[in-house]
N, C-alpha and C positions, 0 to 999 in steps of 0.2 A: 623732824620726822626721822624715824629709825628704820623705816621699811624700805626694801629694795624694789626695783622695777625690773621686770624681765622682758626680753624681746618677744614680740608676737609675730614678727615677720620671719619667714624662713629663707630670706635672701641673704646669702653669705657675704656678698660684696656691697651691701647697702652702705651708702655714705650720707652723712647729714649735709644737706644743702642749706645755704644761707637764705634761700627763698622758701624753704619749708615752713609751714605754720604749726606743724605737729611733729614732735621728735619722739622716737621710741628707742629707749636705751636698755641695756641689760645689766643686771647684777652689779650695780655700782652704789656706792654710798650717796647719801643725799648731797654731801658737799661736792662730790665729783659730778653729780647731776647738775647742780647749780653752776659749777664752773664750766662744764661743757656747754650748757645752754647759754650762759652769759657770753661765752666765747663766740658762739655762733650767732648771737643776736645781732640783727642789723643795727648799725650805729645810729642811724637817723630815725629808727622806728621806736618811738616812745610808747606805743600802744602794746608792745610785746612785754607781757608780765607773767611770771610763773606764779600761779595761784595755788596749785595743789599737786601732790605727787603721792602715788600709792603703788604698793607692790602688786604686780599682776598675778592672776590666778593661773596655776599650771594646769593645763588641760591634758586629757589622755593623748598619748603620742606613741609612736613606734620607738623601739629601743635606740635605733640609730639617730633619732631626733632629740634624744634626751639632752637637756642643758645642764643636768646635774652631774652626769657621768660621761666622760669622753668615750667615743666609739671608734674602734679601729676596723675599717672595712677590709674585706677580702672577697675574692671571687667565689670560692667553693670550699672553704676550710670547714671541715666537720670533725676533725680529729680531737680538738680541744678548744676551749674559749681563748680568744686572742686578747692578750693584755687584760683590760678591765671590762671586757664586753659582757661578762657574766653578772656584773653589778647592774642594778636597776633601781629606780625610784618607785614610789607608790602608784604613779600614773603610766609607767612603761607597759606597753603591750607587746606580745610576741607577734612578729610580722608574719609568721607562718600560720600559727594556730588562730590568730585574731582574737586572743583573749589576754587577760592580765598575765604579765610575765611570771608572777608568783604561782600561777595555776598551770603553767606549761610543764609537763612531766619530763620533757627532754631538753630543758633549757640549756643545760651545760653537760648533757650526756655525750660521751665520746661516740663519734660516728654519726651523730645527728646535730647537736649543738645549735639549736635555734637562736641562741644569743648572738651568733655571728651573722644572722640574716639581715639583708638590707635590699632596698628596691632597685639599686643600680647594678645588681648582679643578675644575669640571665639564669644562672643556676638556682638562686634562691627565689626568683620571681616565678619560675616554672613550678617549684615546689608549692609556693603559695597558691598558684592557680589550681593545682590539683586538689588542694584542700578546699578552696572556695567553690570550685566547680562541683565537687562532690561526686555523686554517682555518674554524672555525665562525663567524667574524665575518660571513661573507656571509649568515648566517641572522639576524643581529642578536640573538643570544643574549647574555644577561648572565651574569656569573659564577655567580650563584645558580642559574641554570637548567642549567648544565653539570654533568652527573654522569658516572659511569663509562660509561654507555651512549652518551652523545654523544661522549665521548672515543674510544670504540671506533669509532664511526662516522667520526670524524675521521681516525683512522689508516687505516681501510679506504679512505676517499676519497683520501687522499694516495697510497696504493699504486695505486689505480685511475688517478689522474691520470698517474703515471709510465708505467704500462703502456699506457694509452690514447694518450698522446702518441707513444709508440713505434709503436703500430699505425697511428695516423692518418698519421704521417710516412711510413711504409712504403706506405700506401695512396696518398698524394699522388705518390709516385714513379711509380706505374703500371708497366705492362709494355709493352715495345716490340713493335710489330706492324707488319708490312709488308703493305700492301694492294696486291695484284697488280693490274695493269691488265687489263681484260677483253680488250684486243687490243694485242699488242706483238710486234714482229718482231725484237727485240734478240737477239743471239747468246747472251746470258746465259740467256735463257729456254730456248733449245734445249739448253743445257748444264745445265739445272736448277740454275742458280746464282741465288739470291735476292738476295744482297748484290752490287749492281752500281752503281758510281758513274756509269757511262755513261748509264744509263736511270733515274736516281734520280727524274726528273720523272714517270715513269710509275708509280713505286712509292713513293708518299709514306709516310713513317714516321709511324705513329699511336701513340697511347697508349691502353691499355686499363686501365680502373679497375674494381676489384671491392671493394665495401665490406663484403663478407661477414665478413672477419676482424675488422673493427672491431665489427660488429654482434654477433658471437659473444662478443667480449670483454666488451661491456656486458651481454649476456644472462647470461653466467656470473656477473657481479657481482650482478645482480638476483636470480639464484637464491640466492646466498649471503645476500643481504639478507633473504630469507624466513625464514631460520633464526635471525635475531637478534631481540632484544626489540623491541616496537612502536616506541618512540621512536627507537632506533638505526636500525631498518629504514626509517622514514619519512625520516630525514635522509640515509641512504645513497641512497635512491631519487631524491630530489629533487637531491641533490648530484651524482649521476651524470648526471641529465638536464641539469644546468647545464653539464656538460663536453661532451656530444655535441650539444647543441642548436645550436651555431654551426658545425657541420661543413657543408662546402659540396661540391658536385659540380664537380670541375674540368672544363674542356673536353676532351672525348674521347668514347670509345665504351664502352658496356657490353654485352658479348656474352652474359653469363650470363643464363639464363632465370629464375634465382632472383630474386624481387622485392627481397630485402634486399641485392642487389648494387648497387642504386641508392640514393644517399644520401637522397633525398626520401622514398622509401617506407620505408626502414629507420628513419629518424628518427621518422616517424609511428608506426610499429609500436612502437618503444621507448617513445616518449612516451605512447602510449595505454596501454601496460602499466603504466608508472610512475604515471600519474594515476589509473587504475582501482584500483590497489593502495592508493595513499595515500587516495583517497576512501573506500574500504572501511574503512581504518584509522580515519579520522575518525569514522565511524559506529559501529564496533565497539569501538574501544579507548577507554580512559578518559583521553583527552588533555585537558589544561586548555584553557580558551578562549583564553588568551594564546598557548599553544604552537600551537594550530591557526591562529590569526591570523597568526603569524609564518611558518608554512609557506605559507599562502596569499599573504602579501605577497612572500615570496621567489619563489614560482612566477610571480607577476605581473611580475617583472623579466625574465623570459625573453624574448629576441628570437625569437618564434615564426616559423618559416617560413610562407609563404603557404598551404601545404597543411596546416598544423597549426592554423589559426585556429578550426576546429571544436572544438578541445580547450581553447580559451581559458578557458572557465568551468567546466572539469571539477571543480575543487576548491571551487567556490562551493556549499557544503553548509551548511544550517542546523544549528547545534549542537542537541543534545538539550535544552539549557537555554533555547532561544529562547522568548520570552514567548508568541508566537502559537502555536507548536507545542505547548508545554506546555498551554496553555488548551484546545486542540483535543483533545489526548490525554486530558485529565482531564474532558472533557465540559462545561467552563465556557464554551466558545465553540462555538456550533452553526451558525455561518455561514461560518467560515473566513476572516473579514475582520476586521481590527483597525483601527478608525478612528484617525486621527491629525490633526495640525494641517494641514488643507488637503489631506491625502493619505491614502488608505486603503491598508493593506497586506494583500494577499491571500496565503494559503498556497499557494505555487506552487513546484514542484520539477520537475526533469527526470525523464523516465521511468525512467532507470536508478537514480536515487536513490530514487524511490518503490518500485521493486521491491526494492532493497537494504534499505530501511527496513522494508518489509513482511516480508522474510525474517528480519530481526533480531527483530522483534516476535513473530513466530511461534515462533522458538527460545526466546524468553523467556516463552512462553505468555501473552502480553498480548493476548488476542484481542479483548476489548472495546475497548481503546484502538486496536487495529489497525482495527477496523470504523469507529470514529469518524474516524480519519485518512483512510481510503480514501474515505469519503463526501464529505469536504470538500476534499481536496487537488486542486489543478489542475496539469496538466502543460503544458509549452510546446508539445509536439507530441503528437498522438494516437497511441497505440501499442496494437496488438492485444494485446500481452502484458500491458499495464497493465489493459486492459479485462477480460481474463480473470481477473486478480487481483481487480478490483473486483466482478466477478460472483460471487466467492467470499465476499462479505460475509455472506450468510445462513449459510454454513458456520461462519465465525468467530464469529458471534453464537450459534449453536447450541453450539459448543465452549465458549463462555463461560457457557452455561447459560441464555441469554435466548431461549427458544423463541418467545415472543410477538413480540419485535422481529424475530426472524429471519423469521417468516412474513410480516410486513408488508413487509420489505425486498425480497422477491421482486418486488414490484410498485411499486417506487420507482425512477425516476419512473413515471408512470402507464403502463399497458400500451398498446402501439401506438406509443409514442414510442421508448423504448429502455430496457428493464428486464431484469434478470437472468432473469425467467421466460420471456421471448421467446427467449433464447439457451440455454435449458437443454437438456442432452443426456439421452437415456433413462437412461444409467447414473447420472448425477447425480440424476435424479428418484428412482430406486430407493434411492440412498444417503440422500437426505433423508428418504424415507419410513421407512427403517430407523432413522435417528436419532430421528425424532419418536415412533416407537412403542416404542423400547427404551431411550431416554436414554443411548445409547452412541455413540461417535464414533471415526473413524479416528485413529490416533496422530499422523499427519502429514497435511497437506493436499495433499501431492504424491502420496501412495499411498492411493488411495481404493478399494482392492480389497475386495470383500465377503468374500473368503476369509481375509484376515488377521484377527488378533485385535484387537478394538476395546476401548477403555477406557471406564469409566463417567464420564459428565459430572458433575462436582461441582456440586451445587446446582440441578440441572436437574429440572424437574417435567414429566412426560409430559402433553402436552395431551389434551383430551378427544377421543374417537374422531370425534365429529361435526365438530370443528374440522379434524382431519386429512382427513376426507372433503371438506370444503369447500375445503381447500387443494389436494387432488389434482384435484378437478373444475375448479378455477380454472386450474390449470397446464395441464390438458388443453385447456381452451378457449383458452389464450394461446400455447401452444407446439405447433406442428404436428408437430415431430419426435417429441415424446413422445406426442402424440395418435395418431399412425399406428403406433406401436411396440407390437407384441403383448406383448412381455415386460414392458413398463411396466404394461399393463392386468392382466397375470397377477399381478404382485407387488402391485398396488393391491388386487386382489380377495383375495389371500392374507392380507393383514393384517386383513381383515374377517371372518375365520372365526368363525362363531357356535358357541358351546359347547353350545347347546341344540338341540332338534329343530326341524323345520320349523313355520312358523306355519299357522294354519287356512286353509281354502280361501277363505273370505270375504275375509280380509285380502289374500290373494294377488291376488284379482280386483280388489279396490279399489285396490291398489298400482299397477296398470297405468296408470290414468289419473293418479293423484297424482304418480307419478315423472315422467311425461311433462310434466305441467304445471310441476313444479319446474324441470326442465331447460330447458324452453322459455322460462321466465320469467327465466332467467339473463341473457338479453340479449346485449349486445355483448361483444367480446373482453375477457376478463380481469375482468369484473365479478364481484363476490363473489356467491356463490349463497346464497339464502335458503331455509332448510328450516323449514317450519312446525312448531311445537312439538307440535301435535296428531298430526302424522305419526309422531312418535317415541314417543308415549305407550304404546302397547300392546306393540309389538315393536321396541324401539329399534335393536338390532343387526341384526335381520332387515331393518328398513326401510332402513338404510344399505347393506346388501348389495344389496338390490333397486334402490336408487337408482343405485349404481355399475354394476350389471348393465344397467339401462335405458340409461345413458349409453353403454355399450359396444354395445348394440343399435343406437343411433343411429349410432355409429361404423361398424358393419358395414354398415348400410344405405347409408351414404355411400360406402364402399369396402370390400369384403370383405377380410379378412386373407389374406395370401399363404399362411399356415399357421396352423392352430388348435392346433398341438402345445403351445405354452406355456400356452394358456388352460385346457384341460381339467384338468390336475393342480391348478390353483388352486381348482377346485370339488370336489375329492375328498371333503372332509368336509361339503360342502353340495350334495349331488346335486339336492336340490329346487330350488335356485337355478339350476342348470344346465338342468334341465327347464323352468323358468320362462323362461329365456333362449331355449331352442329354440322354445317356444310363441310367444314374442313375435316371433321371426324368421319363424316360419311364418305368422303373421297378417298380415304385411306383404304377402305375395304378390308380391314383386318378382322379376323374372326375374334380376336381378343376384345373387340369393341361391340360384340353382338348384343350385349345387354346394356352397355353404357350409353350408346346413341339413343335407343328408345327412351331411356330414362331422361336424357336431356330434352328430348322432344316433348315428353309428357310434362316435364316441369315448365318448359317454355309455354306450352298451351295454357297451363294454369296461370302463368304470369299474364299472358294476354287476356285471359278471361277475367282477371281481376282488375284490369284497367277500366277506367270510367267510360272510354269510347273505344270499344274493341275494333281494331282495324281489320281490313280484309286480308285474305291469304296472299302471301308474297309469291311472286313468280321468279324472283332472282334474289341473289344475296344482298343486293343493294336496296330492295324493296322491303320495308319493315312492316307493311300492312299484312294482316293475316286474319283468318277466321279464328274465333275463339275456340272452336272445336278442334282445329288442327293447324299446324304451322306450314305444312307443305301440301301442294295440290295432289289429288289422287293419282296414282300411277308413278309418282316420282320415287327416286331411290330412297330418299329420306322417309317417305310415307311407307314404303315396303318394309324398310328395316324396323319402323315403329311397330308394324303389325307382327 
């Protein structure tokens, strides 16, 4: 046999062992092969016989792995080929270009010299990565990060680059337009001839530029990006921004009223859309921290126009794995400040990020974490929208089942400074009362309709009725909008319906002074009300009903309701309390109630008349029987005021 055998293994230190059953040797003559094999053959192994030897086929390989020509490695030599590195066999490939060495145009070109490239050099490996990564090299992705999604984004960006170059070139050409002089006596004007060389000075040729087609081209591409996977969509959006961010407005006029016809406004709109979408992806999608950082680093390389500097920090978003953010969400940090070496880090984010993060936490039903976040996060600029979300902290705590913390959060910071209780609306007050008394809550925080079906709050414990009354009276004292709303008072009274009959007359008379004293001792705005335990011993539910009724009496004395229509139905099952209310109003004797008291009496008579068994007329505040035609006996002060 006159054929040689080549080595197929790339292990440089391979040694032939006596226990091996197969031996691979390189470029030796047949006699040398036989001698080597016979020398290594086990002495007692008679079954070991050499039957065939054939020269191996040389497969394609990188230049530094060539067995025909020796290779001299270097770290970053590009000046000239080293020794015999420029030589190659027919199967040698360029390590950088990844093609046959004979087809590499810079194989031995000074300054490049791909013939010196090898895989053990960081310099040459980085060059190869840039060639293999292709268009994605601008994002500084490595080969391990590039998957099918990023390759798809790369192909889409290459197509956009071609289409956008064509559209932008067409835009730069502009349209010819002749600006007619306001006064011109040329004969050409008389003949309605615009093209006139004789009076060209009076009709300067101008260019009109309209960026609308370029804007629509990028907009269509961004629409397609929304249908792709998150990683591909993010790369497509930022890659597109890189292409249009350098567009300039040439000297000329823009006559179109469309704002996107001007480059500066169109670029701002496009970049705003891109950054808003990518920022949302950073919070919603499961991007790795390294991937997010590369997107941010790439965005920071943009040469932003002067009118886009407000978008400079749009992608500066804290990842969900941030140490300070995680400690705040888990309740481990109750200050929102993380001490460091000579510098403290405060949890601060822009308003749009706070709103977006709150939206995500709500979708994930992480209400307790959301409440902790909103309490401590600070914003760069005050926003009414953020304040509105922060005011919903009590709702989030209630949906988390923590009613106790929710009640105290209404008055944090203290009332009179700026607390959610001060900005409460009558509708929200009714919503909170319903949640507290039923342990149910709206399914979403955006739709707080009382007509929609509510769901049960898991783990929630309905607070005591006395605590609900304290909360309601404190809100009435803190929020004028709720205090002046008749519907809020009606619902407040409705939740206090007593299942038993009226209390005795002695208790009703005694309650007049006690309820007034309790309410007057409440003090300044928003102070918690103190209800003596002795007041609730005999008739606890009736006592709370009278306490709220007395608070409404003080409200009516201050300013009568524009209408009592919502109030009367709330007392439908407790007519005795309504009569007690009328007696209290009648005892004040104020002229401001001249029309309010008769209205209450008339409405009370209607309620009595609608009952199945109309009672007889009462003779005292404790007697709830009455004639259907009238509530008070003839000659009484209530009866006289009614007339």
